[in-house]
C-alpha positions in Angstrom: -8.6 78.5 -73.3 -6.2 76.4 -75.2 -5.6 72.7 -74.7 -1.9 73.5 -73.6 -3.0 75.9 -70.9 -5.7 73.3 -69.5 -2.9 70.6 -69.5 -0.4 72.9 -67.6 -3.2 73.9 -65.1 -3.9 70.2 -64.8 -0.8 69.2 -64.1 -0.9 71.5 -60.9 -3.8 69.3 -59.5 -3.5 66.1 -57.6 -3.7 63.0 -59.6 -7.6 61.9 -58.8 -8.4 65.4 -59.6 -6.4 65.7 -63.0 -7.6 62.1 -63.9 -11.4 63.3 -63.1 -10.7 66.4 -64.9 -9.3 64.6 -68.1 -12.0 62.1 -68.3 -14.6 64.9 -68.2 -12.9 66.9 -70.8 -12.6 63.7 -73.3 -16.1 62.5 -72.6 -17.2 66.1 -73.5 -15.6 66.0 -76.9 -18.3 65.3 -79.8 -18.6 61.6 -80.7 -16.4 61.1 -83.8 -18.6 57.9 -84.8 -21.7 60.1 -84.7 -19.8 62.7 -86.9 -19.0 60.8 -89.6 -20.5 57.4 -91.2 -17.1 55.0 -91.2 -17.0 51.6 -92.9 -14.1 50.2 -91.1 -13.9 52.2 -87.7 -16.1 52.0 -84.6 -16.3 53.3 -81.1 -16.1 50.8 -78.1 -16.8 51.2 -74.5 -14.1 52.7 -72.6 -14.0 54.9 -69.2 -12.3 57.8 -70.8 -11.0 56.9 -74.6 -13.1 58.2 -77.2 -11.2 57.9 -80.5 -12.3 54.9 -82.8 -11.0 51.3 -83.3 -10.7 49.1 -86.1 -14.0 47.3 -86.5 -13.7 43.6 -85.0 -10.2 44.3 -83.3 -8.8 45.9 -80.5 -6.9 48.3 -82.7 -6.8 52.0 -82.4 -7.2 53.7 -85.8 -4.4 55.9 -84.2 -2.0 52.9 -84.0 -2.0 52.3 -87.8 -1.5 56.0 -88.3 1.6 56.5 -85.9 2.9 53.1 -87.1 2.8 54.9 -90.7 4.5 57.9 -89.5 7.3 56.3 -87.3 8.2 53.6 -89.4 7.9 55.8 -92.7 5.5 53.2 -94.3 3.2 53.8 -97.0 -0.4 52.7 -96.8 0.4 49.7 -99.1 3.1 48.8 -96.5 0.4 49.0 -93.6 -1.8 46.7 -95.6 0.7 43.9 -95.5 1.7 44.7 -91.6 -1.9 44.9 -90.4 -3.6 42.6 -92.8 -6.4 45.1 -93.5 -7.8 46.4 -97.0 -6.2 49.4 -98.2 -9.7 51.3 -97.7 -9.3 50.7 -94.0 -6.0 51.8 -93.9 -6.8 55.1 -95.7 -10.0 55.4 -93.7 -7.8 55.1 -90.5 -5.5 57.6 -91.9 -8.5 60.2 -92.7 -9.9 59.7 -89.5 -6.7 60.5 -87.5 -5.4 63.4 -89.6 -9.0 65.0 -88.8 -8.9 64.2 -84.9 -5.2 64.8 -84.0 -6.2 66.9 -80.9 -8.1 63.9 -79.7 -5.3 61.5 -80.4 -2.8 64.0 -78.7 -5.0 64.5 -75.7 -5.4 60.8 -75.1 -1.8 60.0 -75.5 -1.0 62.3 -73.1 -3.6 60.9 -70.5 -2.1 57.6 -71.2 1.5 58.6 -70.5 0.6 60.5 -67.4 -1.6 57.5 -66.2 1.6 55.4 -66.9 3.7 57.7 -65.0 1.6 57.8 -62.1 2.0 54.2 -61.7 5.9 54.4 -62.1 6.4 53.3 -65.4 9.5 55.3 -66.6 10.1 56.6 -69.9 13.6 57.6 -69.9 15.5 54.7 -71.9 18.2 53.0 -69.8 21.6 52.9 -70.9 22.7 49.4 -72.0 26.2 48.5 -70.4 
């Protein structure tokens, strides 16, 4: 079963069952911390999130990675923006490049949880 098929089936479930399913799915994924030895990235306790954070900060590696992509930044730009060594930025990029499915799954889950709380992602037109 593909991730897309699972997401489509999960969207048919009541909210509480969907959240339980996604939580179980994320928890069943391999621990990225155990897969490789990271110098700058660590796992943090979280009820359903498994991706790694920058050591000593409440900063997801994926936040740096997405910032680079969205803002068309270089790794050197990110060094200035995040006040991190270049090796930490490169490690976050390598981690995210290798764990895109997990990052996508967690982003979808976070969006779904916010939508169930009434957060709208449709931009309002400024009049």
